[in-house]
C-alpha positions as CSV (number, residue, x, y, z in Angstrom):
1,M,-0.1,35.0,29.9
2,I,1.6,36.9,32.6
3,L,-1.2,36.0,35.1
4,L,-0.8,32.4,34.2
5,G,2.9,32.7,34.8
6,Y,2.4,34.1,38.2
7,S,-0.2,31.4,39.1
8,L,2.4,28.8,38.2
9,A,4.9,30.6,40.4
10,A,2.6,30.0,43.3
11,L,2.4,26.3,42.3
12,I,6.2,26.1,42.2
13,G,6.5,27.6,45.7
14,L,3.7,25.3,47.0
15,S,5.4,22.2,45.7
16,L,8.8,23.3,47.2
17,G,7.2,23.8,50.6
18,L,5.4,20.4,50.4
19,L,8.1,18.3,48.9
20,G,11.4,20.1,49.6
21,G,12.2,20.0,45.9
22,G,10.7,19.2,42.5
23,G,8.8,22.5,42.0
24,S,11.9,24.4,41.0
25,I,12.2,22.1,37.9
26,L,9.2,23.9,36.5
27,T,10.6,27.4,36.7
28,V,12.5,27.3,33.4
29,P,9.6,25.8,31.4
30,V,7.3,28.5,32.8
31,F,9.7,31.3,31.7
32,V,10.2,29.7,28.3
33,Y,6.9,28.4,27.3
34,V,4.5,30.6,29.2
35,L,6.3,33.9,29.5
36,R,8.2,33.4,26.2
37,Y,11.8,34.1,27.3
38,D,14.8,32.8,25.5
39,P,16.0,29.6,27.2
40,K,19.4,30.9,28.2
41,L,17.9,34.0,29.8
42,A,15.1,31.8,31.4
43,I,17.7,29.6,33.1
44,A,19.6,32.6,34.5
45,M,16.2,34.1,35.7
46,S,15.2,30.9,37.4
47,L,18.2,30.8,39.7
48,P,17.3,33.9,41.9
49,V,13.7,32.7,41.9
50,V,14.4,29.2,43.1
51,G,17.2,30.4,45.4
52,A,15.2,33.1,47.2
53,T,12.1,30.9,47.5
54,S,14.1,28.0,48.8
55,L,15.8,30.3,51.4
56,V,12.4,31.4,52.7
57,G,11.3,27.8,53.0
58,A,14.6,26.8,54.7
59,I,14.1,29.6,57.3
60,A,10.7,28.2,58.1
61,H,12.0,24.7,58.5
62,W,15.0,25.9,60.6
63,R,12.6,27.5,63.0
64,A,10.9,24.2,63.3
65,G,14.2,22.5,64.0
66,N,14.4,20.7,60.6
67,V,17.6,22.0,59.2
68,R,21.1,20.5,59.8
69,L,23.4,23.5,59.3
70,G,26.6,21.4,59.4
71,T,25.3,19.0,56.7
72,A,24.1,21.9,54.6
73,A,27.4,23.6,54.8
74,L,29.3,20.4,53.8
75,F,27.0,19.5,50.9
76,G,26.3,23.1,49.9
77,I,29.9,24.3,49.6
78,V,30.8,21.5,47.3
79,A,27.7,22.0,45.2
80,M,28.3,25.8,45.0
81,I,31.7,25.3,43.4
82,A,30.2,22.9,40.9
83,A,27.2,25.2,40.2
84,Y,29.5,28.1,39.4
85,G,31.5,25.9,37.0
86,G,28.3,24.6,35.5
87,A,27.0,28.1,34.8
88,R,30.3,29.0,33.0
89,L,30.1,25.7,31.1
90,A,26.6,26.6,29.9
91,S,28.0,29.2,27.6
92,L,29.3,26.4,25.4
93,L,25.8,24.9,25.0
94,T,22.8,26.1,22.9
95,G,19.5,26.9,24.6
96,A,17.9,23.9,22.9
97,V,20.6,21.5,24.3
98,Q,20.1,23.0,27.8
99,L,16.3,22.5,27.5
100,S,16.8,18.9,26.3
101,L,19.0,18.2,29.3
102,L,16.4,19.7,31.6
103,A,13.7,17.5,30.0
104,A,15.8,14.4,30.6
105,I,16.4,15.4,34.2
106,M,12.6,15.9,34.6
107,V,12.1,12.2,33.7
108,V,14.8,11.2,36.1
109,A,13.2,13.3,38.8
110,A,9.9,11.7,38.1
111,V,11.3,8.2,38.6
112,S,13.0,9.3,41.8
113,M,9.7,10.7,43.1
114,F,7.9,7.5,42.3
115,R,10.5,5.4,44.1
116,N,10.6,7.9,47.0
117,A,6.8,7.9,47.3
118,R,6.7,4.1,47.6
119,G,9.4,4.0,50.3
120,A,8.5,7.1,52.1
121,A,7.3,5.4,55.3
122,A,10.4,3.2,55.4
123,S,12.7,6.1,54.8
124,A,11.1,8.2,57.5
125,A,11.3,5.4,60.0
126,G,14.9,4.5,59.1
127,G,16.0,8.1,59.3
128,A,14.9,8.6,62.9
129,E,17.1,6.1,64.7
130,G,20.2,4.0,63.8
131,T,20.8,5.9,60.6
132,R,23.9,5.5,58.5
133,V,26.9,7.7,59.3
134,A,27.4,10.2,56.5
135,S,29.8,9.0,53.9
136,L,31.9,11.8,52.4
137,R,33.0,9.6,49.6
138,L,29.3,9.2,48.5
139,L,27.9,12.6,49.4
140,V,30.6,14.7,47.6
141,P,30.0,13.2,44.1
142,V,26.2,13.7,44.6
143,A,26.9,17.4,45.6
144,L,29.1,17.8,42.5
145,V,26.4,16.4,40.2
146,V,23.7,18.6,41.8
147,G,25.8,21.7,41.5
148,L,26.5,21.1,37.8
149,I,22.8,20.5,37.1
150,T,22.0,23.8,38.8
151,G,24.5,25.8,36.9
152,I,23.7,24.3,33.5
153,V,19.9,24.0,33.5
154,G,18.8,26.3,36.4
155,I,17.2,23.9,38.8
156,G,17.8,23.3,42.5
157,G,18.2,19.5,42.4
158,G,16.1,18.8,45.5
159,F,14.9,15.5,44.0
160,L,18.6,14.3,44.3
161,I,19.5,16.1,47.5
162,V,16.7,14.8,49.7
163,P,17.3,11.1,49.0
164,A,21.1,11.5,49.2
165,L,20.8,13.1,52.6
166,V,18.4,10.4,53.9
167,L,20.2,7.3,52.4
168,L,23.8,8.4,52.4
169,G,23.9,11.0,55.2
170,G,21.6,9.4,57.7
171,V,19.4,12.5,57.9
172,P,15.7,12.0,59.0
173,M,13.3,12.8,56.2
174,K,11.8,16.0,57.8
175,Q,15.3,17.4,58.3
176,A,16.4,16.3,54.9
177,V,13.6,18.4,53.3
178,G,14.6,21.5,55.3
179,T,18.3,21.0,54.8
180,S,17.7,20.5,51.1
181,L,16.1,23.9,50.8
182,L,19.1,25.6,52.3
183,V,21.5,23.7,50.0
184,I,19.3,24.7,47.0
185,A,19.5,28.4,48.1
186,M,23.3,28.2,48.3
187,N,23.5,26.4,45.1
188,C,21.4,28.9,43.1
189,A,23.3,31.9,44.5
190,S,26.6,30.4,43.2
191,G,25.1,29.4,39.9
192,F,23.6,32.9,39.4
193,A,27.1,34.4,40.1
194,G,28.3,32.4,37.0
195,Y,25.8,34.2,34.8
196,V,26.4,37.7,36.1
197,G,27.5,40.0,33.3
198,R,26.4,37.6,30.6
199,V,22.6,38.2,30.6
200,D,20.4,41.2,31.2
201,I,17.9,40.1,33.9
202,P,14.4,41.7,33.8
203,W,14.3,42.2,37.6
204,G,10.7,43.5,37.7
205,I,9.4,40.2,36.5
206,V,11.9,38.1,38.5
207,L,11.1,39.9,41.8
208,T,7.3,39.6,41.3
209,F,7.8,35.9,40.5
210,I,9.8,35.5,43.7
211,A,7.2,37.2,45.8
212,V,4.4,35.0,44.5
213,A,6.5,31.8,44.8
214,V,7.4,32.8,48.4
215,V,3.7,33.0,49.3
216,G,3.3,29.5,47.8
217,I,6.2,28.0,49.7
218,L,5.0,29.4,53.0
219,V,1.6,27.8,52.4
220,G,3.2,24.6,51.3
221,T,5.4,24.4,54.4
222,A,2.3,25.0,56.6
223,L,0.4,22.2,54.8
224,A,3.3,19.7,54.6
225,R,2.0,17.7,57.7
226,R,-1.6,17.6,56.5
227,V,-1.2,16.6,52.8
228,P,-0.7,12.9,51.9
229,Q,2.9,12.9,50.5
230,R,2.7,9.6,48.6
231,A,-0.2,10.6,46.4
232,L,1.1,14.1,45.9
233,K,4.6,12.8,44.8
234,Q,3.1,10.3,42.4
235,A,0.8,12.8,40.8
236,F,3.6,15.3,40.5
237,A,5.9,12.7,39.0
238,V,3.3,12.0,36.2
239,F,3.2,15.7,35.5
240,L,7.0,15.9,35.2
241,I,7.0,13.0,32.7
242,V,4.4,14.8,30.6
243,M,6.3,18.1,30.7
244,G,9.7,16.4,30.1
245,T,8.3,14.6,27.0
246,F,6.8,17.9,25.7
247,I,10.1,19.7,26.0
248,L,12.0,16.9,24.4
249,V,9.7,16.9,21.4
250,Q,10.0,20.7,21.2
251,N,13.8,20.5,21.1
252,R,14.2,17.2,19.3
253,G,16.8,18.7,16.9
254,A,19.0,20.0,19.7
255,F,21.8,17.4,19.2
256,T,21.7,17.4,15.4
257,A,24.1,19.4,13.2
258,E,21.4,22.0,12.6
259,G,20.2,22.1,16.2
260,T,23.6,22.8,17.7
261,T,24.0,26.0,15.6
262,R,20.8,27.6,16.9
263,S,18.3,27.5,19.7
264,S,15.0,25.9,19.0
265,H,13.4,28.8,20.8
266,G,14.2,32.2,19.4
267,S,11.7,34.5,21.1
268,A,14.0,36.4,23.4
269,R,12.6,39.3,25.3
């Protein structure tokens, strides 16, 4: 199972490089259902993996001129505050509830990807010239939501960050992808800080997972211009719906009286 887990780590990195988000949403399910870690530990483990992998991708995009540092700082600082708060809030939730929330977010992410795939050409064209001036009143709430999601369920939130930067911040699509990766890295660092001292991280597994995912994101970044984004996003969206449904079924008792007293997955390592 460990080899399968590392193979999926490469897939996570690849999708991050190609799409600027989405792949990180698979990290927690891989740790829980493939490598058999307890959900709460899996969420904490996912943050350094997603953060480090996204940072490597952000550096590659920055070298290509596709990162807006000012926008990343504005969006990222707000999200970091919320991510730390979300990580502390997570202590009040069972692992089953957190997994159920993750599954619901997977479905939302899938819908977002479908819509983004259909309007990708229009978004790219609209982002190049005459874009909307960034609206702080709209970007700040999105950053808060993204941060809370990161802290509570251990994902980067790229599926929300990219469209927010394009539609609300007037950022061209290519730059939105690179900027999103930097924001995700900032977000995950803050979220992980909220878990420090509360979980015992198996760093050997985490560091190996990071190394494999980094290879994947470098390959994905190199292939981003050659792979048809629309078909890729639609296929990945279908996969997210399947995975989200599976996790919801596995944790269907999470919000019942019985489910709130225990995690539906008790195989902690």
